[in-house]
Backbone as a ProteinNet text record, in pm:
[ID]
protein_1_A
[PRIMARY]
MSFFLDLEGARVPIDILARRPVLRCRVDGIDYAIEEQSGAEEGACILRVNGQAFPVWRVVEGGRVHLKLAGRTFSVRLEDPLQGAVGGSSGHELRAEMPGVVVALRCEAGAPVAAGDGLIVIESMKMQITLAAPRAGVVATVHVALNETFQKGALLVALHPEEAS
[TERTIARY]
84.9	0	89.4	58.8	140	76.5	160.7	120.4	214.6	182.6	273.5	293.3	417.4	448.1	477.5	418.1	453.7	563.6	687.2	802.9	865.3	840.4	895.9	860.6	738.3	691.6	722.1	799.4	828.3	735.7	677.9	587.6	671.3	682.7	769.8	684.6	696.8	621.1	682.2	595.3	638.5	548	608.1	533.2	543	427.7	425.4	431.8	537.1	557.6	499.5	509.8	455.7	440.7	345.1	323.8	366.4	370.4	406.2	507.2	600.2	619	679.5	742.5	790.2	740	738.6	700.6	813.9	780	876.1	821.8	904.3	860.7	974.2	936.5	1033.2	1019.2	1131.6	1136.9	1251.3	1222.6	1324.4	1399.1	1326	1385	1465.9	1470	1545.2	1446.9	1466.8	1380.8	1430.9	1334.9	1366.4	1279.3	1338.6	1264.6	1264.3	1143.4	1131.9	1056	1114.3	1050	1051.8	947.9	939.9	939.2	1018.7	1020	986.3	907.1	871	994.9	991.2	1100.4	1067.8	1164.9	1147.8	1058.3	1058.7	980	859.3	757.4	640.3	680.8	635.7	668.4	800.6	873.1	1002.1	986.5	1066.1	1070.3	1204.4	1229.1	1348.1	1299.5	1347.8	1317.5	1438.5	1414	1518.8	1493.4	1585.8	1576.3	1688	1646	1742.2	1841.1	1788.5	1868.6	1940.4	1950.9	2020.1	1920.7	1955.2	1865	1881.9	1766.8	1764.8	1667.1	1712.9	1617.2	1536	1404.8	1315.2	1218.4	1191.7	1087	983.8	857.2	752.2	637.9	576.7	458.6	358.5	234.8	129.5	49.8	33.2	-42.2	-136.8	-263.6	-360.1	-319.9	-308.1	-269.5	-119.2	-41.1	104.4	172.1	286.7	371.2	503.8	547	675.7	772.6	885.6	983.7	1117	1182	1319.5	1404.9	1495.6	1576.6	1716.3	1815.1	1955.5	1982.5	1923.9	1948	1871.4	1790	1709.8	1562.5	1481.2	1336.9	1271.6	1177.1	1104.9	955.9	882.9	737.4	683.3	599.6	554.1	401.7	340.2	196.1	178.4	95.9	66.9	-54.6	-42.1	-155	-212.1	-338.4	-402.9	-450.6	-399.7	-440.3	-585.2	-645.4	-784.1	-881.6	-835.6	-922.2	-923.3	-850.3	-846.5	-743.8	-713.8	-614.1	-669.5	-631.4	-668.6	-563.4	-605.3	-508.6	-501.9	-398.8	-384.4	-358.2	-324.1	-293	-418.8	-534.5	-658	-712.3	-679	-727.2	-875.4	-933.1	-1076.8	-1110.9	-1017.5	-1039.9	-1017	-1099	-1081.7	-1035	-911.5	-852.3	-828.4	-827.1	-804.2	-655.3	-620.3	-481.3	-450.2	-552.4	-533.3	-648.7	-631.4	-740.5	-855.6	-975.9	-1091.3	-1215.9	-1330.2	-1460.5	-1555.3	-1643.8	-1742.1	-1857.4	-1886.4	-1997.7	-2116.2	-2095.2	-2207.2	-2167.4	-2264.9	-2246.6	-2334.2	-2275.1	-2349.9	-2356	-2328.3	-2334.6	-2374.2	-2413.6	-2444.8	-2405	-2386.5	-2346.9	-2447	-2394.3	-2476.8	-2507	-2476.8	-2506.1	-2399.8	-2443.5	-2346.3	-2294.6	-2167.3	-2108.3	-2023.8	-2015.5	-1929.2	-1803.8	-1696.7	-1573.8	-1605.5	-1561.4	-1584	-1707.4	-1794.9	-1913.1	-1868.4	-1933.8	-1904.4	-1954	-1866.7	-1903.3	-1921.6	-1840	-1837.8	-1785.9	-1838.8	-1789.2	-1722.7	-1597.3	-1523.8	-1489	-1460	-1404.8	-1267.8	-1170	-1032.5	-965.9	-899.3	-830.5	-925.5	-1046.6	-1150.1	-1201	-1179.8	-1230.7	-1319.2	-1427.2	-1511.7	-1475.4	-1450.3	-1403.8	-1487.3	-1530.6	-1602.1	-1500.7	-1498.6	-1410.2	-1486.9	-1424.6	-1491.6	-1446.2	-1532.5	-1499	-1380.6	-1275.8	-1159.3	-1184.4	-1292.9	-1329.7	-1473.9	-1529.4	-1665.4	-1666.5	-1778.4	-1791.4	-1919	-1924.7	-2037.7	-1982.1	-2047.5	-2001.3	-2016.3	-1905.4	-1908	-1941.2	-1867.2	-1884.3	-1849.3	-1930.5	-1897	-1846.1	-1719.4	-1653.9	-1664.5	-1730.5	-1744.4	-1889.9	-1925.3	-2061.2	-2059.8	-2175.8	-2190.6	-2136.9	-2060.6	-1999.2	-1886.7	-1848	-1738.4	-1604.3	-1511.8	-1376.8	-1292.3	-1189.2	-1101.2	-958.8	-863.8	-722.8	-669	-552.4	-485.1	-469.5	-499.9	-487.2	-610.3	-710.9	-832.4	-905	-956.1	-1037	-1174.8	-1217.8	-1345.7	-1454.1	-1422.6	-1520.4	-1446.6	-1508.2	-1453.1	-1548.7	-1493.6	-1572.6	-1551.4	-1657.2	-1642.8	-1560.7	-1486.4	-1403.8	-1482.5	-1604.7	-1679.6	-1725.5	-1734.4	-1777.5	-1927.4	-1966.9	-2110.2	-2172	-2301	-2366.7	-2439.3
-116.7	0	122.9	218.5	339.5	454.1	533.8	653.2	764.8	884.6	996.5	1056.5	1093.5	1167.3	1310.5	1403.8	1544.1	1566.3	1571.4	1585	1720.9	1811.5	1946	2012.8	1991.1	2053.7	1975.5	1867.8	1783.2	1662.4	1628.6	1513.1	1390.2	1296.6	1181	1055	980.5	855.4	746.8	666.1	555.1	436.3	322.5	200.2	108.8	65.4	-29.9	-168.4	-241.8	-375.2	-482.8	-465.1	-560	-488.2	-532.8	-474.1	-568.2	-696.3	-795.7	-892.8	-943.1	-922.7	-786.5	-720.6	-583.5	-501.9	-371.1	-282.5	-281.7	-314.4	-306.4	-206.6	-108.2	-6.5	26.7	95.1	136.2	287.1	356.8	500.7	527.1	596.2	625.9	501.3	390.2	267.2	187.8	232.6	162.7	99.9	-29.4	-101.2	-84.1	-66.2	-50.8	-145.5	-203	-280.3	-195.1	-164.9	-71	-136.9	-130.3	-179.6	-67.2	-60.5	41.7	-24.9	32	-12.1	108	86.2	195.5	252.4	383.6	451.5	471.2	518.5	538.3	657.8	758.6	879.7	883.5	960.6	977.1	1048.2	995.9	1053	1003.5	923.9	871.7	726.7	687.6	548.4	521.3	396.4	355.3	297.5	352.4	297.1	217.6	94.4	12.6	11.3	69.3	76.1	-11.5	-119.6	-218.2	-260.8	-277.7	-325.3	-218	-96.8	11.1	88.7	109.8	176.1	327.7	398.5	543.9	589.2	669.2	725.8	835.6	833.9	929	984.8	1114.7	1177.5	1228.9	1211.2	1253.3	1320.4	1415.6	1485.3	1487.5	1446.6	1447.8	1575.7	1648.8	1773.8	1771.9	1741.5	1729.3	1616.6	1644.8	1543.4	1535.9	1610.3	1610.9	1543	1484	1427	1500.6	1553.6	1621.3	1523.5	1499	1401.5	1469.2	1428.7	1471.9	1347.5	1348.4	1232.3	1279.4	1223.7	1255.6	1406.4	1474.7	1617	1707.3	1649.9	1728.7	1709.5	1808.4	1800.1	1796.9	1704.1	1687.5	1698.1	1750.4	1756.5	1672.7	1573.9	1476.9	1466.9	1455.6	1429.7	1320.3	1221.5	1112.4	1147.9	1132.8	1152.4	1016	992.7	863.7	853.1	757.4	746.6	703.7	644.4	599.7	716.1	834.7	952.2	1022.4	969.2	1029.8	1140.5	1182.6	1287.3	1393.9	1515.6	1624	1626.3	1607.1	1592.9	1715.2	1719.1	1825.3	1960.4	2058	2190	2264.6	2224.8	2295.7	2257.3	2137.1	2093.5	2061.8	2024.1	2000.4	1854.8	1763.6	1622.7	1534.1	1430.7	1328.9	1203.8	1160.6	1044.8	931.8	809.8	691.5	674.5	654.6	629.7	480	396.3	251.7	192.2	73.5	12.6	-28.6	-39.9	-79.7	-93	-94.4	-104.3	-5.4	54.9	150.3	71.7	96.2	26.9	119.1	252.3	345.9	481.1	545.5	681.6	772.8	878.7	970.6	1110.6	1121.5	1251.6	1230.3	1338.7	1335.6	1468.5	1469.9	1592.2	1703.4	1822	1938.9	1960.3	1864	1875	1959	2054.4	2129.3	2041.1	2057	1980.5	2073.3	2040.3	2112.6	2029.4	2093.8	2021.8	1916.6	1794.3	1685.5	1601.8	1646.4	1566.6	1435.7	1324.9	1196.4	1195.1	1162.7	1162.7	1021.6	930	796.5	699.9	578	474	368.7	337.4	237	120	7.7	-105.6	-132.4	-136.7	-163	-239.3	-346.3	-428.6	-475.1	-513	-565.4	-462.8	-333.3	-226.6	-135.8	-87.3	11.7	148.7	241.7	374.5	478.5	580.9	692	798.6	833.6	940.3	1071.5	1171.1	1298	1406.3	1506.8	1623.1	1694.8	1722.9	1790.3	1938.1	1991.3	2132.3	2150.7	2266.8	2297.6	2320.4	2291.4	2312.9	2252.1	2232.2	2168.7	2050.6	1935.3	1816.7	1841.4	1833.5	1850	1716.8	1611.6	1480.6	1371.3	1266.6	1144.8	1048.5	1010	933	782.3	735.2	591.5	559.4	431.7	385.8	284.9	259	160.5	25.2	-41.9	-173.1	-169.8	-52.6	-41.8	-53.5	-128	-136	-24.4	16.6	122.2	91.5	153.1	134.7	254.8	237.2	346.8	464	583.7	704.2	739.1	651.4	676.7	801.3	880.3	996.4	946.2	979.9	932.4	1040.1	1160.3	1270	1399.8	1485.1	1617.7	1723.3	1829.8	1940.4	2065.2	2147.9	2279.4	2366.1	2460	2545.7	2640.4	2677.6	2773.6	2708.2	2788.8	2743	2716.3	2621.1	2592.8	2705	2732	2839.3	2782.8
0	0	0	-82.5	-93.8	-17.4	46.2	117.9	77	121.1	107.4	244.4	274.7	395.1	356	428.5	413.8	516.1	470.2	558.5	535.3	628.6	619.2	487.2	438.9	316.6	189.5	200.1	84	86.9	-27.9	-38.9	-73.3	23.1	8.7	-3.1	-115.1	-128.1	-40	22.6	106.5	77.1	49	21.6	142.8	194.2	304.3	241.9	272	215.8	306.5	438.5	536.9	669.9	748.6	880.5	993	964.8	1065.6	1009.2	1084.1	1227.8	1259.5	1159.7	1177.2	1058.3	1075.5	965.5	864.1	740.1	630.5	530.2	494.7	399.6	304	195.2	93	73.8	85.7	64.3	-32.5	-141.9	-243.7	-289.8	-307.3	-357.5	-255.9	-131.3	-26.7	71.3	101.9	195.7	338.4	430.3	572.1	653.3	759.1	858.9	985.1	1037.7	1149.6	1264.2	1383.2	1504.8	1608	1691.3	1794.8	1931	2022.6	2161.8	2248.1	2354.1	2443.9	2510.5	2532	2601.2	2747.1	2822.6	2966.8	2997.5	2911.5	2934.8	2843.4	2882.6	2797.5	2669.1	2555.7	2426.7	2370.5	2448.8	2403	2359.3	2261.4	2219	2152.7	2128.2	2054.7	1922.3	1812.2	1680.6	1634.5	1594.8	1535.3	1384.9	1310.8	1165.9	1110	1045.6	994.5	1102.9	1225.1	1336.9	1416.3	1363.7	1433.9	1519.3	1648.7	1743.7	1740.2	1740.6	1744.2	1852.8	1951.1	2046.7	1976.7	1996.9	1931.2	2035.3	2027.2	2106.4	2008.2	2043.8	1951	2025.6	1954.7	2004.2	1889.7	1917.9	1816.6	1834.2	1723.6	1724.1	1605.6	1631.8	1523.4	1431.1	1301.4	1204.4	1181.6	1259.6	1242.2	1360.3	1332.7	1437	1429.2	1542.1	1550.5	1615.5	1547.8	1593.6	1619.9	1727.8	1751.9	1740.2	1643.3	1610.1	1574.2	1640.2	1612.1	1615.9	1714.7	1732	1636.8	1547.8	1454.3	1485	1453	1470.9	1333.2	1317.5	1191.8	1220.1	1124.7	1131.4	1016	1048.2	949.1	953.3	834.7	824.4	721	753.2	661.8	577.9	445	354.3	323.9	357.7	335.7	191.9	114.5	-25.4	-41.3	60.8	51	50.8	87.3	86.4	-48.1	-145	-277.9	-282.7	-401	-418.2	-509.5	-483.3	-571.8	-680.6	-805.2	-913.5	-1001.1	-1083.3	-1181.1	-1117.8	-1200.5	-1148.4	-1106.3	-1159.5	-1126	-989.5	-940.7	-810.6	-809.4	-923.1	-931.1	-960.5	-934.5	-967.1	-845.2	-834.2	-731.7	-803.7	-775.4	-842.6	-743.5	-794.4	-712.8	-686.2	-562.6	-528.2	-524.8	-545.7	-553.4	-632.3	-689	-765.7	-673.9	-731	-651.3	-736.2	-667.1	-732.4	-664.7	-741.4	-688.5	-626.5	-498.7	-432.8	-405.5	-411.8	-396.4	-453.9	-519.1	-568.8	-484.3	-428.9	-343.5	-402	-532	-598	-743.5	-806.9	-950.5	-1010.6	-1140.8	-1211.2	-1182	-1154.6	-1127	-979.6	-895.3	-752	-680.7	-596.8	-517.1	-403.1	-370	-259.5	-173.7	-46.1	47.5	71	111.3	143.5	248.7	223.8	318.2	290.4	199.1	164.4	98.9	135.7	73.2	-70.1	-164.7	-305.7	-360.6	-315.8	-372.8	-266.4	-265.3	-174.7	-262.1	-227.5	-302.7	-212	-274.3	-200.5	-258.3	-169.7	-209.4	-96.3	-129.2	-30.7	79.9	41.8	130.9	232.7	204.8	290.5	208.2	270.2	203.7	258.6	167.1	204.2	132.1	206.1	145.1	106.1	-21.9	-69.4	-63	-3.5	22.2	-74.3	-89.6	-172.3	-109.8	-187.6	-132.3	-101.8	-159.7	-138.3	-182.2	-156.3	-200.6	-351.2	-413.8	-557.2	-609.4	-738.4	-805.6	-883.7	-873.2	-944.6	-1094.7	-1166.9	-1312.3	-1378.5	-1341.8	-1403.9	-1304.5	-1303.7	-1231.2	-1338.4	-1329	-1435.2	-1417.8	-1313.7	-1289.2	-1259.7	-1274.2	-1248.2	-1133.5	-1078.9	-972.8	-1019.9	-934.7	-959.5	-1062.6	-1107.6	-1204	-1132	-1191.5	-1136.8	-1197.4	-1126.5	-1173.1	-1127.5	-1193.4	-1162.4	-1085.5	-1027.3	-958	-1053.9	-1006.8	-1087.7	-1169.3	-1167.7	-1246	-1195.8	-1289	-1255.3	-1213.5	-1091.7	-1039.9	-1049.8	-1000	-998.4	-1029.3	-1110.9	-1140.1	-1087	-1030.3	-977	-1063.3	-1075	-1138.9	-1046.1	-1099.8	-1015.3	-926	-963.8	-881.8	-751.3	-649.4	-517.5	-516.5	-430	-411.9	-331.9	-356	-279.1	-161.3
[MASK]
+++++++++++++++++++++++++++++++++++++++++++++++++++++++++++++++++++++++++++++++++++++++++++++++++++++++++++++++++++++++++++++++++++++++++++++++++++++++++++++++++++++

């Protein structure tokens, strides 16, 4: 499963290869095995990355995690691909970040929507996920039909640029 990390303003792709018995992921073509051990203090832990131990302190603030590692502080936010992505330079498209099938349509062309409104329900990897409008607008086109399968990157819903009233 692929995700994106917002690391200090840079969008970094990360592929989750396995979650058990340890987290295995790939970043920039390099595979890592990551294990976490509780630390002595609150917010502290030991991360073992490919067997090497690193003391880490972390603070969660909303959707961001602030990490202190090796004398540096990082701010990280995980972008969930199951919530869809705003594509193109116009920012008016909802695209699939993974393959799946449409199990419910909750919008139609011409309908006004508010940011966060559920537009479409998909099934991917045996999970049903509601994809939400990334912003307010009017549905221009629904590019998929009920029970239709789609591939990663497929255009699902397009919004008009004007705001909904």
